[in-house]
MDTraj code that builds the backbone (N, CA, C; nanometers):
import mdtraj as md
import numpy as np

residues = "MET HIS ALA ILE ASP ILE ILE THR CYS ILE ARG CYS ILE SER LYS SER TYR ASP GLY ILE LEU LYS LYS ILE CYS ALA GLU TYR GLY LEU THR LEU LEU GLU VAL LYS VAL VAL SER PHE LEU HIS ASN ASN PRO GLU MET ASN THR ALA GLY ASP ILE ALA GLU LEU ARG MET LEU PRO LYS GLY ASN VAL SER GLN ALA VAL GLU SER LEU ILE ARG ARG GLY PHE LEU GLU ARG LYS PRO ASP THR ALA ASP ARG ARG LYS VAL HIS LEU TYR LEU LEU PRO ALA SER LYS SER VAL THR GLU ARG ILE ASP GLY GLU TRP LYS LYS PHE ASP GLU GLY LEU PHE CYS ASN PHE GLU GLN LYS GLU ILE ALA MET PHE GLU LYS PHE LYS GLY MET LEU MET GLN ASN ALA LYS THR ILE MET LYS ASP VAL GLU GLU GLY LYS".split()
xyz = np.array([
    [8.9323, -4.5260, -2.2122],
    [9.0777, -4.5554, -2.3325],
    [9.2040, -4.6117, -2.2074],
    [9.2149, -4.7429, -2.2458],
    [9.3490, -4.7660, -2.1579],
    [9.4634, -4.7795, -2.2350],
    [9.5107, -4.8048, -2.1399],
    [9.7416, -4.7450, -2.1264],
    [9.7640, -4.8687, -2.2511],
    [9.6660, -4.9620, -2.2828],
    [9.7085, -5.0269, -2.3717],
    [9.6360, -4.9656, -2.5426],
    [9.6035, -4.9054, -2.5408],
    [9.5456, -4.8216, -2.6584],
    [9.6126, -4.7531, -2.7060],
    [9.7222, -4.6579, -2.5898],
    [9.8071, -4.5765, -2.5797],
    [9.9388, -4.6268, -2.6313],
    [9.9516, -4.7103, -2.5649],
    [10.0945, -4.7592, -2.6447],
    [10.0660, -4.8014, -2.7534],
    [9.9521, -4.8870, -2.8416],
    [9.9548, -4.9336, -2.9788],
    [9.9370, -4.7782, -3.0540],
    [9.9057, -4.6917, -3.0201],
    [9.8950, -4.6155, -3.0640],
    [10.0197, -4.5025, -3.0844],
    [10.1103, -4.5274, -2.9658],
    [10.2757, -4.4695, -2.9940],
    [10.3303, -4.5569, -3.1008],
    [10.3377, -4.7179, -3.0352],
    [10.3906, -4.8172, -3.1275],
    [10.2946, -4.7562, -3.2642],
    [10.1824, -4.6974, -3.3152],
    [10.2158, -4.7246, -3.4506],
    [10.2476, -4.6072, -3.5009],
    [10.2395, -4.4528, -3.4503],
    [10.3173, -4.3824, -3.4850],
    [10.4551, -4.3532, -3.4884],
    [10.5336, -4.4326, -3.4020],
    [10.7217, -4.4716, -3.4295],
    [10.7003, -4.5968, -3.5383],
    [10.6198, -4.6850, -3.5741],
    [10.6160, -4.7796, -3.6898],
    [10.6461, -4.6500, -3.8208],
    [10.5137, -4.5744, -3.7713],
    [10.5232, -4.5502, -3.9575],
    [10.6342, -4.4186, -3.9399],
    [10.6768, -4.3760, -3.8529],
    [10.7975, -4.2992, -3.8770],
    [10.9252, -4.3541, -3.8847],
    [10.9424, -4.4473, -3.8811],
    [11.0121, -4.5145, -3.8823],
    [11.0749, -4.5933, -4.0018],
    [10.9475, -4.6128, -4.0970],
    [10.9350, -4.6379, -4.1723],
    [10.9890, -4.5348, -4.2880],
    [10.9575, -4.4087, -4.2595],
    [10.9649, -4.2844, -4.3422],
    [11.1346, -4.3048, -4.3387],
    [11.1774, -4.2902, -4.2148],
    [11.3427, -4.2810, -4.1917],
    [11.3854, -4.3762, -4.2615],
    [11.3481, -4.5012, -4.2886],
    [11.4229, -4.6261, -4.3418],
    [11.4542, -4.5746, -4.5146],
    [11.3686, -4.5290, -4.5570],
    [11.3891, -4.4557, -4.6962],
    [11.4936, -4.3638, -4.6946],
    [11.5634, -4.2638, -4.6218],
    [11.6200, -4.2031, -4.5774],
    [11.7824, -4.3523, -4.5724],
    [11.7318, -4.4043, -4.5208],
    [11.8809, -4.5113, -4.4570],
    [11.8938, -4.5970, -4.5632],
    [11.8133, -4.6226, -4.6317],
    [11.8477, -4.6783, -4.8100],
    [11.8970, -4.6068, -4.9087],
    [11.8592, -4.4522, -4.8642],
    [11.9431, -4.3956, -4.9902],
    [12.0765, -4.3355, -4.9266],
    [12.0965, -4.3585, -4.8363],
    [12.1977, -4.3180, -4.8050],
    [12.3328, -4.4168, -4.7634],
    [12.2548, -4.5409, -4.7059],
    [12.3939, -4.6594, -4.6649],
    [12.3738, -4.6567, -4.4833],
    [12.2534, -4.5588, -4.4643],
    [12.2624, -4.5643, -4.3242],
    [12.1992, -4.6405, -4.2443],
    [12.2262, -4.7095, -4.0834],
    [12.1243, -4.7411, -4.0313],
    [12.0049, -4.6863, -3.9756],
    [11.9335, -4.7182, -3.9189],
    [11.8152, -4.6653, -3.8661],
    [11.8674, -4.5624, -3.7466],
    [11.9427, -4.6071, -3.6526],
    [11.9809, -4.5831, -3.5400],
    [12.1176, -4.4752, -3.6323],
    [12.1779, -4.4852, -3.7049],
    [12.2832, -4.3877, -3.7497],
    [12.1647, -4.2753, -3.7729],
    [12.0865, -4.2959, -3.8768],
    [11.9735, -4.1751, -3.9034],
    [11.9148, -4.1485, -3.7663],
    [11.8924, -4.1649, -3.6830],
    [11.8313, -4.1322, -3.5887],
    [11.9070, -4.0241, -3.4718],
    [12.0551, -4.0762, -3.4895],
    [12.1704, -3.9780, -3.4383],
    [12.2140, -3.9181, -3.4794],
    [12.2364, -3.8818, -3.6331],
    [12.2301, -3.7516, -3.7357],
    [12.0905, -3.6631, -3.6687],
    [11.9736, -3.7264, -3.6624],
    [11.8428, -3.6236, -3.6430],
    [11.8613, -3.5364, -3.5103],
    [11.9124, -3.6263, -3.4363],
    [11.8776, -3.5408, -3.2770],
    [11.9905, -3.4948, -3.2644],
    [12.0864, -3.5108, -3.3142],
    [12.2104, -3.3778, -3.2893],
    [12.1950, -3.2305, -3.4163],
    [12.1067, -3.2703, -3.5517],
    [12.0455, -3.1876, -3.6400],
    [11.8968, -3.1235, -3.5146],
    [11.8352, -3.2093, -3.4544],
    [11.7214, -3.0806, -3.3875],
    [11.7822, -3.0170, -3.2510],
    [11.9092, -3.1023, -3.2078],
    [11.9388, -3.0423, -3.0573],
    [12.0817, -2.9731, -3.0635],
    [12.1170, -2.9564, -3.0937],
    [12.2774, -2.8793, -3.1143],
    [12.3013, -2.9059, -2.9473],
    [12.2490, -2.8108, -2.8535],
    [12.2847, -2.8253, -2.7172],
    [12.2911, -2.9430, -2.6636],
    [12.2203, -3.0596, -2.6834],
    [12.2511, -3.2060, -2.5855],
    [12.3345, -3.2864, -2.7536],
    [12.4631, -3.2983, -2.7060],
    [12.5593, -3.3205, -2.8032],
    [12.6555, -3.4098, -2.7663],
    [12.6028, -3.4943, -2.6793],
    [12.7200, -3.6096, -2.6240],
    [12.6429, -3.7804, -2.6236],
    [12.6867, -3.8476, -2.6363],
    [12.6541, -4.0117, -2.6630],
    [12.5780, -4.0316, -2.5472],
    [12.5946, -3.9692, -2.4813],
    [12.5125, -4.0051, -2.3194],
    [12.4093, -3.9240, -2.3327],
    [12.3419, -3.8153, -2.4001],
    [12.2578, -3.7312, -2.4083],
    [12.1891, -3.8213, -2.5286],
    [12.2314, -3.8616, -2.6432],
    [12.1304, -3.9318, -2.7315],
    [12.0869, -4.0625, -2.6693],
    [12.1718, -4.0736, -2.5890],
    [12.0892, -4.2443, -2.4770],
    [11.9996, -4.2024, -2.4118],
    [11.9964, -4.1060, -2.3304],
    [11.9288, -4.0747, -2.2288],
    [11.8122, -4.0523, -2.2369],
    [11.7538, -3.9189, -2.3951],
    [11.6866, -3.8739, -2.3721],
    [11.5845, -3.9291, -2.5171],
    [11.6251, -4.0134, -2.5822],
    [11.5864, -4.0971, -2.7114],
    [11.5809, -4.2445, -2.6187],
    [11.6138, -4.2625, -2.4962],
    [11.5710, -4.3835, -2.4372],
    [11.6753, -4.5247, -2.5387],
    [11.7549, -4.5186, -2.5821],
    [11.8076, -4.5741, -2.6264],
    [11.9618, -4.6403, -2.6080],
    [11.9708, -4.7670, -2.6247],
    [12.0858, -4.8320, -2.5359],
    [12.2119, -4.7333, -2.5286],
    [12.3295, -4.7047, -2.4782],
    [12.3999, -4.6163, -2.5317],
    [12.5157, -4.7372, -2.5619],
    [12.5625, -4.8088, -2.5263],
    [12.6132, -4.8793, -2.6434],
    [12.6021, -4.9376, -2.7950],
    [12.5276, -4.8639, -2.8595],
    [12.3802, -4.9420, -2.9600],
    [12.4465, -4.7202, -3.0320],
    [12.4389, -4.6965, -2.9372],
    [12.4473, -4.5017, -2.9994],
    [12.5835, -4.5109, -3.0231],
    [12.6893, -4.5116, -2.9003],
    [12.8514, -4.5283, -2.9689],
    [12.8896, -4.5962, -3.0560],
    [12.8388, -4.7147, -3.1031],
    [12.8560, -4.7654, -3.2197],
    [12.8201, -4.7375, -3.2951],
    [12.6795, -4.6707, -3.3158],
    [12.6670, -4.5511, -3.4554],
    [12.7165, -4.4347, -3.4551],
    [12.7452, -4.3941, -3.3629],
    [12.8561, -4.2662, -3.3492],
    [12.9774, -4.2757, -3.4471],
    [13.0375, -4.3863, -3.3898],
    [13.1817, -4.4228, -3.4437],
    [13.1486, -4.4251, -3.5875],
    [13.0566, -4.5073, -3.6470],
    [13.0425, -4.5429, -3.7730],
    [12.9972, -4.4125, -3.8254],
    [12.9651, -4.3411, -3.8162],
    [12.9303, -4.1496, -3.8626],
    [13.0045, -4.0955, -3.8479],
    [13.1585, -4.1090, -3.7589],
    [13.2544, -4.0528, -3.7695],
    [13.3359, -4.1029, -3.8751],
    [13.3322, -4.2322, -3.8509],
    [13.4317, -4.2871, -4.0127],
    [13.3871, -4.2516, -4.0925],
    [13.2405, -4.2862, -4.1682],
    [13.2450, -4.2056, -4.2486],
    [13.1789, -4.0182, -4.2950],
    [13.2420, -3.9755, -4.1985],
    [13.2856, -3.8371, -4.2232],
    [13.1519, -3.7693, -4.1975],
    [13.0618, -3.8168, -4.0852],
    [12.9245, -3.7303, -4.0691],
    [12.9408, -3.6303, -3.9584],
    [13.0251, -3.6634, -3.8842],
    [13.0075, -3.6404, -3.7087],
    [13.2195, -3.6138, -3.6693],
    [13.1765, -3.5042, -3.5781],
    [13.2974, -3.4760, -3.4919],
    [13.3274, -3.4977, -3.4241],
    [13.4176, -3.5544, -3.3369],
    [13.3957, -3.5106, -3.1441],
    [13.5563, -3.4657, -3.1189],
    [13.4803, -3.3508, -3.0032],
    [13.6072, -3.2571, -2.9522],
    [13.5148, -3.2814, -2.7902],
    [13.6511, -3.3169, -2.7120],
    [13.6732, -3.3254, -2.5831],
    [13.6200, -3.1678, -2.5016],
    [13.4845, -3.1384, -2.4129],
    [13.4918, -3.0751, -2.3429],
    [13.6425, -3.0088, -2.2679],
    [13.6036, -2.8253, -2.3016],
    [13.7015, -2.8189, -2.2442],
    [13.7480, -2.7364, -2.0957],
    [13.5689, -2.7986, -1.9729],
    [13.6539, -2.7736, -1.8568],
    [13.6165, -2.9273, -1.7914],
    [13.5754, -2.9846, -1.8845],
    [13.5735, -3.1852, -1.8017],
    [13.6152, -3.3015, -1.9581],
    [13.7190, -3.2877, -1.9576],
    [13.8013, -3.3742, -2.0631],
    [13.7719, -3.5358, -2.0668],
    [13.6860, -3.5493, -1.9398],
    [13.5559, -3.6719, -1.9811],
    [13.4881, -3.6845, -2.0566],
    [13.4169, -3.5950, -2.1342],
    [13.3002, -3.5332, -2.1545],
    [13.3249, -3.5176, -2.3133],
    [13.2672, -3.5705, -2.4354],
    [13.3114, -3.5703, -2.5327],
    [13.1754, -3.5389, -2.6339],
    [13.2296, -3.4212, -2.7078],
    [13.0934, -3.3427, -2.7726],
    [13.0809, -3.3735, -2.9169],
    [12.9875, -3.4205, -2.9974],
    [12.9313, -3.4626, -3.0735],
    [12.8718, -3.3434, -3.2267],
    [12.9714, -3.3093, -3.3228],
    [12.9459, -3.1964, -3.3886],
    [12.8849, -3.2653, -3.5808],
    [12.7640, -3.2309, -3.5995],
    [12.7435, -3.2753, -3.7430],
    [12.8883, -3.1860, -3.7945],
    [12.9041, -3.2733, -3.9095],
    [13.0330, -3.2171, -4.0349],
    [12.8995, -3.1536, -4.1653],
    [12.9842, -3.0875, -4.2453],
    [12.9202, -3.0580, -4.3837],
    [12.8625, -3.1587, -4.4631],
    [12.9184, -3.2771, -4.4644],
    [12.8954, -3.4060, -4.5147],
    [12.7471, -3.4489, -4.4813],
    [12.7060, -3.4380, -4.3393],
    [12.5560, -3.4209, -4.2862],
    [12.4718, -3.3480, -4.3292],
    [12.4775, -3.2585, -4.4663],
    [12.3951, -3.1763, -4.4959],
    [12.2733, -3.2220, -4.5854],
    [12.2960, -3.2707, -4.6521],
    [12.1735, -3.3337, -4.7421],
    [12.1142, -3.4259, -4.6452],
    [12.1817, -3.4895, -4.5755],
    [12.0601, -3.6229, -4.5090],
    [12.0291, -3.5739, -4.4334],
    [12.0185, -3.4086, -4.3223],
    [11.9552, -3.3739, -4.2446],
    [11.8716, -3.2370, -4.3003],
    [11.8845, -3.2414, -4.4750],
    [11.8082, -3.1990, -4.5295],
    [11.7048, -3.2797, -4.5868],
    [11.6584, -3.3976, -4.5806],
    [11.6148, -3.4406, -4.6483],
    [11.5322, -3.5284, -4.5349],
    [11.6206, -3.4956, -4.3619],
    [11.5110, -3.6115, -4.2841],
    [11.4099, -3.4581, -4.2329],
    [11.4573, -3.3056, -4.2801],
    [11.3635, -3.2080, -4.2361],
    [11.2490, -3.2274, -4.3129],
    [11.2815, -3.2291, -4.4272],
    [11.1738, -3.2711, -4.5892],
    [11.1050, -3.3344, -4.5039],
    [11.1196, -3.4773, -4.5028],
    [11.0656, -3.5889, -4.4266],
    [10.9872, -3.5346, -4.3134],
    [11.0020, -3.5358, -4.2188],
    [10.9563, -3.4703, -4.0666],
    [10.8732, -3.3887, -4.1329],
    [10.8756, -3.2941, -4.2057],
    [10.7622, -3.1638, -4.2033],
    [10.6432, -3.2558, -4.2538],
    [10.6452, -3.3899, -4.3634],
    [10.5038, -3.4541, -4.4872],
    [10.4636, -3.4788, -4.3457],
    [10.5655, -3.5458, -4.2421],
    [10.4765, -3.6647, -4.1833],
    [10.3887, -3.5919, -4.0400],
    [10.4891, -3.4624, -4.0046],
    [10.4081, -3.3583, -3.9172],
    [10.2477, -3.3310, -3.9464],
    [10.2915, -3.2830, -4.0579],
    [10.1565, -3.2639, -4.1129],
    [10.0637, -3.3547, -4.1418],
    [10.1006, -3.4718, -4.1915],
    [9.9855, -3.5824, -4.2066],
    [9.9954, -3.6566, -4.0731],
    [10.0004, -3.6479, -4.0105],
    [10.0087, -3.6693, -3.8644],
    [9.8587, -3.6012, -3.8030],
    [9.8664, -3.4655, -3.8293],
    [9.7555, -3.3376, -3.7687],
    [9.6787, -3.2721, -3.8509],
    [9.6490, -3.3752, -3.9862],
    [9.5993, -3.3271, -4.0539],
    [9.4673, -3.2247, -4.0552],
    [9.3768, -3.3496, -3.9638],
    [9.2579, -3.3335, -3.9590],
    [9.2353, -3.2432, -3.8416],
    [9.3095, -3.2187, -3.7466],
    [9.3238, -3.1638, -3.6096],
    [9.2800, -3.0419, -3.6170],
    [9.2136, -2.9582, -3.5473],
    [9.2066, -2.7791, -3.5119],
    [9.2885, -2.7454, -3.4375],
    [9.3533, -2.6315, -3.4396],
    [9.4278, -2.5898, -3.3506],
    [9.3914, -2.6239, -3.2078],
    [9.2467, -2.5855, -3.1644],
    [9.2230, -2.6252, -2.9990],
    [9.2558, -2.7901, -2.9748],
    [9.1792, -2.8626, -3.0662],
    [9.2822, -3.0165, -3.0502],
    [9.4508, -3.0436, -2.9983],
    [9.4610, -2.9730, -3.0756],
    [9.6873, -2.9467, -3.0732],
    [9.6869, -2.9300, -2.9761],
    [9.6175, -2.8084, -2.9511],
    [9.6332, -2.7285, -2.7937],
    [9.5838, -2.8702, -2.6817],
    [9.5146, -2.9312, -2.6948],
    [9.4431, -3.0554, -2.5064],
    [9.5682, -3.1355, -2.5491],
    [9.5992, -3.1697, -2.6877],
    [9.7019, -3.3004, -2.7075],
    [9.8170, -3.2712, -2.6781],
    [9.9101, -3.1266, -2.6816],
    [10.0170, -3.1100, -2.5985],
    [9.9899, -3.0975, -2.4384],
    [9.8684, -3.0805, -2.4470],
    [9.8474, -3.0697, -2.2211],
    [9.8157, -3.2132, -2.2133],
    [9.7633, -3.2693, -2.3029],
    [9.7430, -3.4388, -2.2393],
    [9.8847, -3.5088, -2.2634],
    [9.9617, -3.4390, -2.3384],
    [10.1194, -3.5252, -2.3394],
    [10.2081, -3.5130, -2.2401],
    [10.2258, -3.4444, -2.2395],
    [10.2867, -3.3909, -2.0995],
    [10.2462, -3.4145, -1.9581],
    [10.1036, -3.3792, -1.9494],
    [10.0440, -3.5114, -1.7720],
    [10.1158, -3.6541, -1.8390],
    [10.0808, -3.6883, -1.9441],
    [10.0769, -3.8640, -1.9928],
    [10.2535, -3.8567, -1.9360],
    [10.3418, -3.7774, -2.0060],
    [10.4179, -3.8114, -2.0008],
    [10.4665, -3.7558, -1.8648],
    [10.4836, -3.7217, -1.8046],
    [10.5252, -3.6355, -1.6379],
    [10.4245, -3.8050, -1.5705],
    [10.3321, -3.8282, -1.5406],
    [10.3075, -3.9663, -1.5359],
    [10.3787, -4.1089, -1.5185],
    [10.4482, -4.1198, -1.6479],
    [10.4975, -4.1985, -1.7233],
    [10.6442, -4.2131, -1.6265],
    [10.6747, -4.0790, -1.5950],
    [10.8154, -4.1166, -1.5691],
    [10.7840, -4.0786, -1.3873],
    [10.7370, -4.0773, -1.3666],
    [10.6578, -4.1349, -1.2392],
    [10.6990, -4.2582, -1.1923],
    [10.6245, -4.3202, -1.2972],
    [10.6439, -4.4862, -1.2828],
    [10.7369, -4.5205, -1.2821],
    [10.8346, -4.5210, -1.3976],
    [10.9323, -4.5463, -1.4433],
    [11.0496, -4.4784, -1.3207],
    [11.0179, -4.4196, -1.2770],
    [11.1287, -4.4166, -1.1326],
    [11.0930, -4.4774, -0.9752],
    [10.9192, -4.5396, -0.9815],
    [10.9164, -4.5898, -0.9133],
    [10.9267, -4.7698, -0.9072],
    [10.8828, -4.7826, -1.0473],
    [10.9820, -4.8967, -1.0920],
    [11.1258, -4.8937, -1.0622],
    [11.2134, -4.7848, -1.0595],
    [11.3704, -4.8085, -1.0223],
    [11.3894, -4.8163, -0.9093],
    [11.3032, -4.7769, -0.8050],
    [11.3220, -4.7708, -0.6948],
    [11.2667, -4.8489, -0.6263],
    [11.1610, -5.0104, -0.6460],
    [11.1404, -5.0961, -0.6013],
    [11.0460, -5.0886, -0.5708],
    [10.9123, -4.9510, -0.5863],
    [10.7801, -4.9548, -0.5441],
    [10.7076, -5.0203, -0.5773],
])
top = md.Topology()
chain = top.add_chain()
for i, resn in enumerate(residues, 1):
    res = top.add_residue(resn, chain, resSeq=i)
    for name in ("N", "CA", "C"):
        top.add_atom(name, md.element.get_by_symbol(name[0]), res)
traj = md.Trajectory(xyz[None], top)
């Protein structure tokens, strides 16, 4: 297996999931990035700053900020300053986002089941191990690239 095969597989999985999310976008009149922001905050409530979203999802911070502003205007999100560090702003989902998050949860469950439908538990465990190793290696490469190595 070559790195290009892994990249192609990852892109295929990502595009198929984006296709599912685009159905939700059409239903609610949201952009793909707005749905991804709602999904991220729903699934990671403790990582609730625009910087967290940008860093962990590897998205441009400016684009995340635009999506956040739009979601705030639409009543899906609110922002609250951090009590200890006023430079830090936390994002919280509002009740208006509930139907979107329920829809995302349902689609994610179907996607997850479909993606792993022919896997045995042993194979899923092996995949988890390999995924962790690949992620660590990729992070090392990113760090080396950033440091000019």
